[in-house]
Each structure stands twice: as structure tokens, then as C-alpha cells.
N, CA, C, O and the ligand as a Tripos MOL2 file, in Angstrom:
@<TRIPOS>MOLECULE
protein
  181   179    46     0     0
PROTEIN
NO_CHARGES

@<TRIPOS>ATOM
      1 N          -8.4780  -10.6100    8.4380 N.3       1 MET1
      2 CA         -9.1930  -10.5250    7.1670 C.3       1 MET1
      3 C          -8.2140  -10.0660    6.0920 C.2       1 MET1
      4 O          -7.6210   -8.9920    6.1900 O.2       1 MET1
      5 N          -8.0600  -10.8760    5.0940 N.am      2 ALA2
      6 CA         -7.1240  -10.5360    4.0200 C.3       2 ALA2
      7 C          -7.7140   -9.4810    3.1140 C.2       2 ALA2
      8 O          -8.8840   -9.5280    2.7340 O.2       2 ALA2
      9 N          -6.8650   -8.5300    2.7820 N.am      3 GLU3
     10 CA         -7.2880   -7.4810    1.8680 C.3       3 GLU3
     11 C          -7.0890   -7.9600    0.4370 C.2       3 GLU3
     12 O          -6.0170   -8.4540    0.0890 O.2       3 GLU3
     13 N          -8.1070   -7.8170   -0.3830 N.am      4 GLU4
     14 CA         -7.9930   -8.2230   -1.7680 C.3       4 GLU4
     15 C          -7.1700   -7.2210   -2.5560 C.2       4 GLU4
     16 O          -7.3720   -6.0120   -2.4440 O.2       4 GLU4
     17 N          -6.2480   -7.7260   -3.3460 N.am      5 THR5
     18 CA         -5.4660   -6.8350   -4.2040 C.3       5 THR5
     19 C          -5.5430   -7.3120   -5.6450 C.2       5 THR5
     20 O          -5.8340   -8.4760   -5.9210 O.2       5 THR5
     21 N          -5.2810   -6.3990   -6.5410 N.am      6 TYR6
     22 CA         -5.3630   -6.6760   -7.9820 C.3       6 TYR6
     23 C          -4.0570   -6.2050   -8.6150 C.2       6 TYR6
     24 O          -3.5900   -5.0900   -8.3810 O.2       6 TYR6
     25 N          -3.4920   -7.0840   -9.4150 N.am      7 THR7
     26 CA         -2.2400   -6.6910  -10.1070 C.3       7 THR7
     27 C          -2.5460   -6.4550  -11.5730 C.2       7 THR7
     28 O          -3.1650   -7.2810  -12.2450 O.2       7 THR7
     29 N          -2.0990   -5.3130  -12.0450 N.am      8 PHE8
     30 CA         -2.2490   -4.9570  -13.4590 C.3       8 PHE8
     31 C          -0.8570   -4.9030  -14.0760 C.2       8 PHE8
     32 O           0.1130   -4.5210  -13.4210 O.2       8 PHE8
     33 N          -0.7730   -5.2940  -15.3570 N.am      9 VAL9
     34 CA          0.4770   -5.2050  -16.0910 C.3       9 VAL9
     35 C           0.2850   -4.3150  -17.2900 C.2       9 VAL9
     36 O          -0.7270   -4.3850  -17.9880 O.2       9 VAL9
     37 N           1.2770   -3.4740  -17.5180 N.am     10 CYS10
     38 CA          1.2540   -2.6010  -18.6980 C.3      10 CYS10
     39 C           1.5880   -3.4630  -19.9280 C.2      10 CYS10
     40 O           2.6320   -4.1130  -19.9850 O.2      10 CYS10
     41 N           0.6720   -3.4470  -20.9100 N.am     11 THR11
     42 CA          0.8950   -4.2930  -22.0800 C.3      11 THR11
     43 C           1.9310   -3.6780  -23.0290 C.2      11 THR11
     44 O           2.3410   -4.3240  -23.9930 O.2      11 THR11
     45 N           2.3480   -2.4630  -22.7710 N.am     12 VAL12
     46 CA          3.3510   -1.7980  -23.6150 C.3      12 VAL12
     47 C           4.7550   -2.1300  -23.1100 C.2      12 VAL12
     48 O           5.6100   -2.5330  -23.8990 O.2      12 VAL12
     49 N           5.0080   -1.9680  -21.8030 N.am     13 CYS13
     50 CA          6.3710   -2.1070  -21.2980 C.3      13 CYS13
     51 C           6.5270   -3.2180  -20.2810 C.2      13 CYS13
     52 O           7.6550   -3.5750  -19.9410 O.2      13 CYS13
     53 N           5.4210   -3.7870  -19.7760 N.am     14 GLY14
     54 CA          5.5240   -4.9030  -18.8590 C.3      14 GLY14
     55 C           5.5800   -4.5130  -17.3870 C.2      14 GLY14
     56 O           5.6950   -5.3890  -16.5290 O.2      14 GLY14
     57 N           5.5000   -3.2080  -17.0700 N.am     15 TRP15
     58 CA          5.5250   -2.7390  -15.6850 C.3      15 TRP15
     59 C           4.2530   -3.2590  -14.9760 C.2      15 TRP15
     60 O           3.1590   -3.2400  -15.5390 O.2      15 TRP15
     61 N           4.4320   -3.7170  -13.7400 N.am     16 GLU16
     62 CA          3.3110   -4.2140  -12.9570 C.3      16 GLU16
     63 C           3.0310   -3.2890  -11.7810 C.2      16 GLU16
     64 O           3.9370   -2.7100  -11.1820 O.2      16 GLU16
     65 N           1.7340   -3.1720  -11.4710 N.am     17 VAL17
     66 CA          1.3180   -2.3770  -10.3110 C.3      17 VAL17
     67 C           0.2360   -3.1360   -9.5770 C.2      17 VAL17
     68 O          -0.6430   -3.7300  -10.2020 O.2      17 VAL17
     69 N           0.2920   -3.1230   -8.2560 N.am     18 THR18
     70 CA         -0.7470   -3.7780   -7.4390 C.3      18 THR18
     71 C          -1.5580   -2.7220   -6.7230 C.2      18 THR18
     72 O          -1.0150   -1.8460   -6.0510 O.2      18 THR18
     73 N          -2.8600   -2.8190   -6.8760 N.am     19 VAL19
     74 CA         -3.7750   -1.8600   -6.2690 C.3      19 VAL19
     75 C          -4.8590   -2.6390   -5.5200 C.2      19 VAL19
     76 O          -4.9430   -3.8610   -5.6350 O.2      19 VAL19
     77 N          -5.6980   -1.9160   -4.7430 N.am     20 ASP20
     78 CA         -6.7470   -2.5590   -3.9630 C.3      20 ASP20
     79 C          -8.1260   -2.3490   -4.5720 C.2      20 ASP20
     80 O          -9.1400   -2.5860   -3.9150 O.2      20 ASP20
     81 N          -8.1680   -1.9040   -5.8310 N.am     21 THR21
     82 CA         -9.4490   -1.7840   -6.5210 C.3      21 THR21
     83 C          -9.3730   -2.5580   -7.8500 C.2      21 THR21
     84 O          -8.3050   -2.6490   -8.4550 O.2      21 THR21
     85 N         -10.5150   -3.1170   -8.3000 N.am     22 PRO22
     86 CA        -10.5030   -3.9410   -9.5150 C.3      22 PRO22
     87 C         -10.3760   -3.1370  -10.8090 C.2      22 PRO22
     88 O         -10.2950   -3.7310  -11.8840 O.2      22 PRO22
     89 N         -10.3570   -1.8300  -10.7380 N.am     23 GLU23
     90 CA        -10.1540   -1.0090  -11.9040 C.3      23 GLU23
     91 C          -9.1590    0.0770  -11.5820 C.2      23 GLU23
     92 O          -9.0850    0.5620  -10.4530 O.2      23 GLU23
     93 N          -8.3880    0.4560  -12.5990 N.am     24 LEU24
     94 CA         -7.4640    1.5780  -12.4180 C.3      24 LEU24
     95 C          -8.2270    2.8830  -12.6620 C.2      24 LEU24
     96 O          -9.1440    2.9270  -13.4820 O.2      24 LEU24
     97 N          -7.8510    3.9200  -11.9630 N.am     25 PRO25
     98 CA         -8.5350    5.2250  -12.1760 C.3      25 PRO25
     99 C          -8.2470    5.7410  -13.5880 C.2      25 PRO25
    100 O          -7.2360    5.4070  -14.2060 O.2      25 PRO25
    101 N          -9.1850    6.5740  -14.0710 N.am     26 ASP26
    102 CA         -9.0620    7.0930  -15.4320 C.3      26 ASP26
    103 C          -7.7910    7.9060  -15.6820 C.2      26 ASP26
    104 O          -7.3080    7.9880  -16.8110 O.2      26 ASP26
    105 N          -7.2570    8.5010  -14.6180 N.am     27 ASP27
    106 CA         -6.0730    9.3340  -14.7960 C.3      27 ASP27
    107 C          -4.7830    8.5870  -14.4240 C.2      27 ASP27
    108 O          -3.7240    9.1930  -14.2650 O.2      27 ASP27
    109 N          -4.9000    7.2460  -14.2900 N.am     28 PHE28
    110 CA         -3.7150    6.4620  -13.9780 C.3      28 PHE28
    111 C          -2.7760    6.4640  -15.1840 C.2      28 PHE28
    112 O          -3.2220    6.3630  -16.3260 O.2      28 PHE28
    113 N          -1.4840    6.5780  -14.9240 N.am     29 VAL29
    114 CA         -0.5090    6.4860  -16.0010 C.3      29 VAL29
    115 C           0.6160    5.5520  -15.5730 C.2      29 VAL29
    116 O           1.0090    5.4890  -14.4080 O.2      29 VAL29
    117 N           1.1180    4.8240  -16.5810 N.am     30 CYS30
    118 CA          2.2570    3.9390  -16.3350 C.3      30 CYS30
    119 C           3.4520    4.7640  -15.9000 C.2      30 CYS30
    120 O           3.7660    5.7700  -16.5360 O.2      30 CYS30
    121 N           4.1250    4.3620  -14.8320 N.am     31 GLU31
    122 CA          5.2490    5.1120  -14.3370 C.3      31 GLU31
    123 C           6.4930    4.9730  -15.2090 C.2      31 GLU31
    124 O           7.4360    5.7560  -15.0920 O.2      31 GLU31
    125 N           6.4860    3.9650  -16.0890 N.am     32 VAL32
    126 CA          7.6360    3.7090  -16.9580 C.3      32 VAL32
    127 C           7.4400    4.3420  -18.3440 C.2      32 VAL32
    128 O           8.3000    5.0870  -18.8130 O.2      32 VAL32
    129 N           6.3130    4.0470  -18.9910 N.am     33 CYS33
    130 CA          6.1690    4.4980  -20.3800 C.3      33 CYS33
    131 C           5.0530    5.5280  -20.5470 C.2      33 CYS33
    132 O           4.9120    6.0890  -21.6340 O.2      33 CYS33
    133 N           4.2570    5.7970  -19.5110 N.am     34 GLY34
    134 CA          3.3240    6.9100  -19.5520 C.3      34 GLY34
    135 C           1.9760    6.6750  -20.2170 C.2      34 GLY34
    136 O           1.2060    7.6150  -20.4120 O.2      34 GLY34
    137 N           1.6880    5.4160  -20.5670 N.am     35 VAL35
    138 CA          0.3790    5.1590  -21.1920 C.3      35 VAL35
    139 C          -0.7320    5.1500  -20.1190 C.2      35 VAL35
    140 O          -0.4670    5.0420  -18.9220 O.2      35 VAL35
    141 N          -1.9890    5.2690  -20.6010 N.am     36 GLY36
    142 CA         -3.1100    5.3350  -19.6740 C.3      36 GLY36
    143 C          -3.6300    3.9510  -19.2760 C.2      36 GLY36
    144 O          -3.0760    2.9290  -19.6800 O.2      36 GLY36
    145 N          -4.7060    3.9360  -18.4750 N.am     37 PRO37
    146 CA         -5.2220    2.6710  -17.9130 C.3      37 PRO37
    147 C          -5.7530    1.7100  -18.9690 C.2      37 PRO37
    148 O          -5.8250    0.5050  -18.7280 O.2      37 PRO37
    149 N          -6.1310    2.2380  -20.1550 N.am     38 GLU38
    150 CA         -6.6570    1.3250  -21.1810 C.3      38 GLU38
    151 C          -5.5950    0.3570  -21.7110 C.2      38 GLU38
    152 O          -5.9190   -0.6340  -22.3660 O.2      38 GLU38
    153 N          -4.3390    0.6520  -21.4240 N.am     39 MET39
    154 CA         -3.2440   -0.2270  -21.8830 C.3      39 MET39
    155 C          -2.8230   -1.2410  -20.8450 C.2      39 MET39
    156 O          -1.8660   -1.9880  -21.0510 O.2      39 MET39
    157 N          -3.5350   -1.2730  -19.7250 N.am     40 PHE40
    158 CA         -3.2060   -2.2310  -18.6670 C.3      40 PHE40
    159 C          -4.1910   -3.4130  -18.7030 C.2      40 PHE40
    160 O          -5.3640   -3.2740  -19.0490 O.2      40 PHE40
    161 N          -3.6420   -4.5960  -18.3210 N.am     41 GLU41
    162 CA         -4.4200   -5.8060  -18.2420 C.3      41 GLU41
    163 C          -4.3650   -6.3210  -16.8290 C.2      41 GLU41
    164 O          -3.3200   -6.2930  -16.1800 O.2      41 GLU41
    165 N          -5.5190   -6.7990  -16.3500 N.am     42 LEU42
    166 CA         -5.5140   -7.4390  -15.0300 C.3      42 LEU42
    167 C          -4.8350   -8.7930  -15.0800 C.2      42 LEU42
    168 O          -5.1230   -9.6170  -15.9480 O.2      42 LEU42
    169 N          -3.9330   -9.0120  -14.1430 N.am     43 VAL43
    170 CA         -3.2150  -10.2930  -14.0640 C.3      43 VAL43
    171 C          -3.9860  -11.2120  -13.1260 C.2      43 VAL43
    172 O          -4.1990  -10.8850  -11.9580 O.2      43 VAL43
    173 N          -4.3970  -12.3490  -13.6400 N.am     44 GLU44
    174 CA         -5.1270  -13.3070  -12.7970 C.3      44 GLU44
    175 C          -4.1050  -14.1560  -12.0300 C.2      44 GLU44
    176 O          -3.1300  -14.6270  -12.6140 O.2      44 GLU44
    177 N          -4.3210  -14.3460  -10.7620 N.am     45 ASP45
    178 CA         -3.4040  -15.1660   -9.9620 C.3      45 ASP45
    179 C          -3.6570  -16.6470  -10.2190 C.2      45 ASP45
    180 O          -2.9850  -17.4990   -9.6380 O.2      45 ASP45
    181 ZN          4.2070    0.9470  -19.4340 Zn       46 ZN46
@<TRIPOS>BOND
     1     1     2 1
     2     2     3 1
     3     3     4 2
     4     3     5 am
     5     5     6 1
     6     6     7 1
     7     7     8 2
     8     7     9 am
     9     9    10 1
    10    10    11 1
    11    11    12 2
    12    11    13 am
    13    13    14 1
    14    14    15 1
    15    15    16 2
    16    15    17 am
    17    17    18 1
    18    18    19 1
    19    19    20 2
    20    19    21 am
    21    21    22 1
    22    22    23 1
    23    23    24 2
    24    23    25 am
    25    25    26 1
    26    26    27 1
    27    27    28 2
    28    27    29 am
    29    29    30 1
    30    30    31 1
    31    31    32 2
    32    31    33 am
    33    33    34 1
    34    34    35 1
    35    35    36 2
    36    35    37 am
    37    37    38 1
    38    38    39 1
    39    39    40 2
    40    39    41 am
    41    41    42 1
    42    42    43 1
    43    43    44 2
    44    43    45 am
    45    45    46 1
    46    46    47 1
    47    47    48 2
    48    47    49 am
    49    49    50 1
    50    50    51 1
    51    51    52 2
    52    51    53 am
    53    53    54 1
    54    54    55 1
    55    55    56 2
    56    55    57 am
    57    57    58 1
    58    58    59 1
    59    59    60 2
    60    59    61 am
    61    61    62 1
    62    62    63 1
    63    63    64 2
    64    63    65 am
    65    65    66 1
    66    66    67 1
    67    67    68 2
    68    67    69 am
    69    69    70 1
    70    70    71 1
    71    71    72 2
    72    71    73 am
    73    73    74 1
    74    74    75 1
    75    75    76 2
    76    75    77 am
    77    77    78 1
    78    78    79 1
    79    79    80 2
    80    79    81 am
    81    81    82 1
    82    82    83 1
    83    83    84 2
    84    83    85 am
    85    85    86 1
    86    86    87 1
    87    87    88 2
    88    87    89 am
    89    89    90 1
    90    90    91 1
    91    91    92 2
    92    91    93 am
    93    93    94 1
    94    94    95 1
    95    95    96 2
    96    95    97 am
    97    97    98 1
    98    98    99 1
    99    99   100 2
   100    99   101 am
   101   101   102 1
   102   102   103 1
   103   103   104 2
   104   103   105 am
   105   105   106 1
   106   106   107 1
   107   107   108 2
   108   107   109 am
   109   109   110 1
   110   110   111 1
   111   111   112 2
   112   111   113 am
   113   113   114 1
   114   114   115 1
   115   115   116 2
   116   115   117 am
   117   117   118 1
   118   118   119 1
   119   119   120 2
   120   119   121 am
   121   121   122 1
   122   122   123 1
   123   123   124 2
   124   123   125 am
   125   125   126 1
   126   126   127 1
   127   127   128 2
   128   127   129 am
   129   129   130 1
   130   130   131 1
   131   131   132 2
   132   131   133 am
   133   133   134 1
   134   134   135 1
   135   135   136 2
   136   135   137 am
   137   137   138 1
   138   138   139 1
   139   139   140 2
   140   139   141 am
   141   141   142 1
   142   142   143 1
   143   143   144 2
   144   143   145 am
   145   145   146 1
   146   146   147 1
   147   147   148 2
   148   147   149 am
   149   149   150 1
   150   150   151 1
   151   151   152 2
   152   151   153 am
   153   153   154 1
   154   154   155 1
   155   155   156 2
   156   155   157 am
   157   157   158 1
   158   158   159 1
   159   159   160 2
   160   159   161 am
   161   161   162 1
   162   162   163 1
   163   163   164 2
   164   163   165 am
   165   165   166 1
   166   166   167 1
   167   167   168 2
   168   167   169 am
   169   169   170 1
   170   170   171 1
   171   171   172 2
   172   171   173 am
   173   173   174 1
   174   174   175 1
   175   175   176 2
   176   175   177 am
   177   177   178 1
   178   178   179 1
   179   179   180 2
@<TRIPOS>SUBSTRUCTURE
     1 MET1         2 RESIDUE 1 A MET
     2 ALA2         6 RESIDUE 1 A ALA
     3 GLU3        10 RESIDUE 1 A GLU
     4 GLU4        14 RESIDUE 1 A GLU
     5 THR5        18 RESIDUE 1 A THR
     6 TYR6        22 RESIDUE 1 A TYR
     7 THR7        26 RESIDUE 1 A THR
     8 PHE8        30 RESIDUE 1 A PHE
     9 VAL9        34 RESIDUE 1 A VAL
    10 CYS10       38 RESIDUE 1 A CYS
    11 THR11       42 RESIDUE 1 A THR
    12 VAL12       46 RESIDUE 1 A VAL
    13 CYS13       50 RESIDUE 1 A CYS
    14 GLY14       54 RESIDUE 1 A GLY
    15 TRP15       58 RESIDUE 1 A TRP
    16 GLU16       62 RESIDUE 1 A GLU
    17 VAL17       66 RESIDUE 1 A VAL
    18 THR18       70 RESIDUE 1 A THR
    19 VAL19       74 RESIDUE 1 A VAL
    20 ASP20       78 RESIDUE 1 A ASP
    21 THR21       82 RESIDUE 1 A THR
    22 PRO22       86 RESIDUE 1 A PRO
    23 GLU23       90 RESIDUE 1 A GLU
    24 LEU24       94 RESIDUE 1 A LEU
    25 PRO25       98 RESIDUE 1 A PRO
    26 ASP26      102 RESIDUE 1 A ASP
    27 ASP27      106 RESIDUE 1 A ASP
    28 PHE28      110 RESIDUE 1 A PHE
    29 VAL29      114 RESIDUE 1 A VAL
    30 CYS30      118 RESIDUE 1 A CYS
    31 GLU31      122 RESIDUE 1 A GLU
    32 VAL32      126 RESIDUE 1 A VAL
    33 CYS33      130 RESIDUE 1 A CYS
    34 GLY34      134 RESIDUE 1 A GLY
    35 VAL35      138 RESIDUE 1 A VAL
    36 GLY36      142 RESIDUE 1 A GLY
    37 PRO37      146 RESIDUE 1 A PRO
    38 GLU38      150 RESIDUE 1 A GLU
    39 MET39      154 RESIDUE 1 A MET
    40 PHE40      158 RESIDUE 1 A PHE
    41 GLU41      162 RESIDUE 1 A GLU
    42 LEU42      166 RESIDUE 1 A LEU
    43 VAL43      170 RESIDUE 1 A VAL
    44 GLU44      174 RESIDUE 1 A GLU
    45 ASP45      178 RESIDUE 1 A ASP
    46 ZN46       181 GROUP 0 **** ****
């Protein structure tokens, strides 16, 4: 059974992160530029 993953990209710096939930947690921060989850966009495959 394949596990579903979701890739989000930071719209400020372009850093990508792959997680197994369709939303990032409220306290998520970009590891590169430090912005919060509101600045991330889901990348459609
Ligand atoms: Zn960033």
C-alpha cells in the first residue's frame, strides 16, 4: 500500500518539503527563510 505524500514549496525562497499530511502544522516554519505555513503552496504532481 503506497503512502500518500504531499509536497509543499515555500513561495518566498523555493524550499520544498514533503510530508504525509495535506496541511502543514500551524507552527511549521521554513528551514531556510523562517516563514510560517501560510507562505507554503501545495505542489500538485
Ligand atoms: Zn522559505
